[in-house]
N, C-alpha and C positions, 0 to 999 in steps of 0.2 A: 524739507527738513534742513535746518541750519546746522552745520557741523563745524565746531570750533576746536582747533588743535592748539594746545598750550605747549609751546616749543621753546626750548633753550638748551643748547648742548652743555651749558655750564651747570654743574650741580649746586644745590644749596641756594637757589634763587627763588624758591617758593612755588615751583610749578604745581606740585601735588596740593599744596595748601590753596592755591588759586583755583585749581580744578575742582576740588571738593566743595569749597565755599561758594564759588560762582555757580556751580550746578545746583547747590541748595538754594541760593538766592533766586535763581531763575525759576526753580520749582515753587518757591514762596510767592513769586510774581505771577503764578498761574500757568506756567509753561510745563508741558510734559517733557521730562528730561531723561536722557540716557547718558551715563558716565562710563566711558570706556578707558580702562587702565592698560596702557601699552608698555608699561615699565616692568621689567622682570622682578623688581624689588617688591611689587604688589603693595605699595604703600596706600593706595586708595582703599583697599579692603581694611587695612590696619586703621586708617583714619576714620572709617565708618563702622568699626566694631564688628566686621565680618570675620568669624573664626577661620583662621587659615587652614586648620585641620579639617574643616568641613567643606572646603572648596574642592570638589571632585573634578570639575571641568572648568576651564578658563577660556579666555579669548584665544589662547594658543591653540586649543583644540579646534576652535572654529576656523582659524586661519589655515592651519596645516591640513585640515580635512579636505580642502579643495584640491590640494596637490595629490591626494590619495584617492580621488574620485569617490569619496564617501562624504559628501557635503553635510555639515552639521549646521542647524539653524542657530542663529544668535540667541533666540528666545529660550533655548534649552539650558543656557548657562547663567541667566540673569538672576540677580538678587534684588528683592524689593526692599528699598531703603525707606521710602515714605510713599504717600499716595501718588505723588507725581515724579518720583525719582527712583531710577533703577540703575544697578551697577553691573557691568560686565567685568568681572575681576581678572587680574593677571595671575601668572604663576612663574616660578623660576625657569620653567621650560622655555619661556620666551627667549631666553638668552641663547638658545640653540636654533632659533627660528631661521636666522639668516643662513647659517651653514646648511641646514636641511633643505632650504629652498634654492640652493645653488643650481643653476641650469634650468629652473622652472620658468616657463613663459608667463609673462604678465604677473610676476610675483609681487610687483608694487601695487597691484590692484586688489589684493585679497581682502583688505579691510573695507574698501569701498564697495565691493560686491556684497559683503556681509551686511553692511549698513543699508544698502539699497533695498534689501528685503524687508526692512522694518521702518523705512522712511515715512510711511503713513501713520506710524504709531507714536511718533514723537515730534515735538516742535523744535527741540534743540538736542544736539549731541555734543558732549564735551569730551575731548580726547587728551588724556594725560600722557605725554610723550616721555621716553627715556632720556637721560642726560648724555646722549651720544648721537653721532651721525651714523646712520645705518639704515638697513631695510625697514626696521620698525618705524623709524621716523618718517621715511619716505612713504610708507603706507598711510600714515596719518595725514601727511601733507597732500597726498593725491586724493584723499577722501574729503579734505576740508573745503569749506566755503569761506572760512575766516581763520586767521592765525593770530594768536596773542603771544607776544614775546615778553614775558615778565623779566624785568631787569632790576636786580638789587641795586640800591643806591650806594654802591661801594666802588672802589677804584678798579678792581679786576673785572667788574661787571661790564665796563665799557669795552674792554678787549673781547669779552665773551660775546657781546652784542655784535661786534665786527665779524667774528667768526660765524655767528649765526646767520648774518646777512649773506655771507659768502655761500653758506649751505642753501639758502633760499634761492640764490642766483643760479646755482647748479640745477635746481628743480625747474627754474624758469626756462632754461634752455631745452627742457624735455617736454614742456607742457605750455599750452596757451590758456589754461583754465582761468576763470575770473575769481580772484581771491582777495579779500581785504586783510592786510597785515598791519597790525598796530602794536605799539610798544606800551607796556604797562609798568610804571614805577612801583616796585614792591619792597617790602621790608624797610620802609622809609622811617628814619629816626631823626626827628627835628632837633634832638639834643646835640647832634654832631654837626660840626661845621662842614666836614667832608660831604655828608649826605645832602645838606642844603645846597652846596655848590654843584654837586653832580646833578641833582634834580633840576636846578636852574639851567645847566648845560643841556640836559636832555630836552627840556621844554624849548630852549632856544633853537636847537638843531632840528627837532622833529615836528614841532608845531602841531598841526591838526592830525599828524600821523601817530600822535600819542594820546592815550586816554587822559581826559581831564581828572578822572578819579585817581587818587594815589592810595595804595594800601599801606598804611602805617605799621610800624613795628608795634606789636600788641601781645603782651604776655597771655592774655585770655585766649588768643588764637592757638598758642602753643599748648595751653592747658586743655582746650577743646579737643585737639588732635590726640592728646594722651588718653582722653576718656572716650575716644571713638565717636565724636560728635562734630557736626559742623558748628560753627560759631553761632549760627542762628538759633540752635537748640540749647547750646551750653550757656550762652549769655546774650539773650536778645537785646539787652540795653547797652552792649559794649560798643566801643568805637569800631572794632573789627566788623561787627555786624552791619553798622552803618556804611562802612567802606564798601563791603561786598554788595549791599543793596544798591548803593549808588552805581557800582560797576555794572550790575545786572541791568539797571535802568538805562545806562549808557549803551550797553551792548544791544539791548532791544530797540533803542531809539535811533541807532545809526547803522547804516550799511554803506560800505565803501563802494565807489563806482569805478575805481581804478583797476586795471588788470594787474596781475601779479608781476608781470615783466616790467611794466612801467613803474610800479611802486618800488620794487626792490632796486631797480637801477637808480631811481632818484635817491634812495637811501645810500646806496653804494657810493654815490658821488661824494657823500659826506664822511666816509670812513676815515680818510686821512686827517680831517680836522678833528674828528672825535678822538682819534688816537693821540693827537697832539694835545688835546684838552686833558686827556687822562694823565699824560706826563706832567702837565702843569699843575694839576690837582694834587698829584703825589708830592711834588715839590712843595706845594703850599701847606701840606700836612706836616712837614718837618718843622721843628721849633725855630730853626734859623731862617726859614723861607720868608720871602716878602709876600704880602697879600696879593692874591690874584683877583683881577677885576672880572667879575662874573656878570653876565647879562641878567638884568632884573627879571624875576619871575613874578607872575601874579600871586599875591599873598593868599595862602590858604586860610581856612578857618582856624587851624592850630596856630599859624603865624600871628593872626590878629589877636587871638587870646593871649599869646605870649607878649605882644606889644602892650596889651592892657595891664598885664601883671608886672611889667618891667619896673616901674618906679618903686614898688614895694620890695621887689626882689633885690634891687640895687641897694636900697636903704638897709635891708637886712644884712647884706654882704658887708657893708661898711661898718655897721655897729655890732654885729653879733659874731663875726668870724675873724680869727687872727690872720695876719698877713703871712703867707707861706714863705719859707726860706728861699725857695727857688721860684720866682715869679713866672717862669716859663711853663711850669706845671699847670698853673691855674689860668693865667691871663691869656685871653684869646688875642690873635693878631688884630691890629686895627683894621676896621672895615669902612666901607664908603658911606653907608647910610645909617640913620638912627635905628631902623628896623634890623639891619645886619648886626649892629653892636649889641642890641637887645637880645637877639637870637643867640649870638655867640656867648653872651653872659649866661643865658639860661642853660646852654649846653654844658657849661662847666659847673653850674650851680646845683641842679637837681641830682639826686642820687646819694651815694655814699663817698665821702672823701676823707683821707687821712691827712690831717693838718697838725704838724708838730706831734705832740703826744696825745692828741684827741682824735676821735672819729666823729665826723659831722654827718648827720642824717638830714636830708632836706627832701621834702616831697610836696605834692600839690593836691589838695582836696578842698575845693572852694565851698562845698556844702556840708562838710563834716563838722560835727560838734566837738569831737575829740579824736585824737590820733595818738596811739601808743606803740611802743616797740616791745615785743616779747621774743626772747631768744635764749639760747643755752648759756649766755653770759649773765642772765638774771633769773635763771631757773624758770624761764617762760612765764614770768609774772609781769604782765603789761603795765600794771600800776606803778612799777618801779622805774619805768622809763617813759614818762609822758612827753609828747612833743609840744612845743610852744607855737601858737599861731602868730604869724607876723601880720599885725594890723588886720585889714579886711581883704587882704590879697588872696587868701586861700592857701598860702604857703605855710608849711609847718616845718619846724626844725628843732633839733636838739643835739647836744654833744655828749659823748660817752667816752671815758678813758678806759682803754682796754690794752692788755699786754699782747705781744705778738702771738699769733695763732690763727686758726680757722674757726669761724663762728657761723652758726645758723640762726636765722631770725625770721619773724613775720611782723607785718603791721596789723594793728587792731584798730579799725576805723569804725567808730560808733558801735563797738562791740563785735564787728565782723572781722574775722581773721582772714588775711590775704597776703600774698607775696608782694614784695616791693616792686611797683611797676617801672621804676627807674634803675633797677639792678638786673642785668641780664644773666648774672651768675646764679643758677638755681640748682636744686637737687630734689628728687622725689622723696617725700616723707612717708612714714608708715600709714598715714591716713588717706593716701591717694592724692594728696595735693602736693604743692611745691613749697619748699622753704627757700628763702633768699640766702645767699652765702656771702660771707665777708671774710677776706683774708688780710690780716694785719702783719706787716713785715717789721 
């Protein structure tokens, strides 16, 4: 049985999202999968619509039972999620596990022993680890044959990665087990220059130690979690579903041959340069900073699409939008290549911008016949705020004059209501969906 631990001591990097959706994608690929939640917050159960009040026993009970000489089988706590996917849920009791196991011999092997009893029942086990360094994480690492380190493409993620590698190094000194450790870029947003630069740096430094698949920022994934579904069930046609299907194929198609000691040491040698890169990127993000020369990365499908759309977007920018009073708010720093300049332009263009006394909405729907905006500023009447298509580019835009305040709105694309994919600010509406939120100052 292949056991994959999803590890990063930094919170908010998408560990649970990766764990749930990778497990689902592997199940869709024909694998028999067990998802083990080692996080006391029990978010795997929440993300898969398992009622917390109905969880009578959790992975905590299985782990602690061995120290009490009353072994409990893992099969006694499992929840059937789908035909090929089962969940071993967590509970808040896990937060006391380390304290209760103080002085117990071989306490780092509790999870491994429990998984050994069911190793013939599953092809893959995914372990969602807590965002902390402790006994729970060590249990997961000692049981693992593979480790995935999801890294958000943001500034602080680089330092989080450095700390994580130090943790893996500690484990190396205790064990000679053969484990494949790989880095996964997650929550990637092509619209931001910082994300593009950090992704290029990660690829440059880690090479084949990093997954080729990149999990992009996707509002559908957030919606799926709120409804207790993996993205494959919530929206099978979404970009998020394609990302995790590609990740599952890559996981199944590759197995590392390096031992953990060799792998982590090779990564640890690069920590100093990674930290220096993080400082440079932070400086580059400031308005007064000079552009940072970034190693070229292989263009993704999204990058190529952005390149194809660039001429129409630039034309729209020149003829449809007014020049802002402060050019540093909108204009991106000068970059080295045409692709970089295009991507930087797109990062500032899509979404919602306040320019002088108008609010500019810009979005991308290449196949749409009509795009409208409905919000509390027009009594939720989409016909009163139609967006105009810019040539054949698939870009839609409109301007609305609004007084200062907080507004809620949705896009209506060919009659289908949905939140704005280029606006991260959202709130739950009374119908179980999400409204996009706009704040005018």
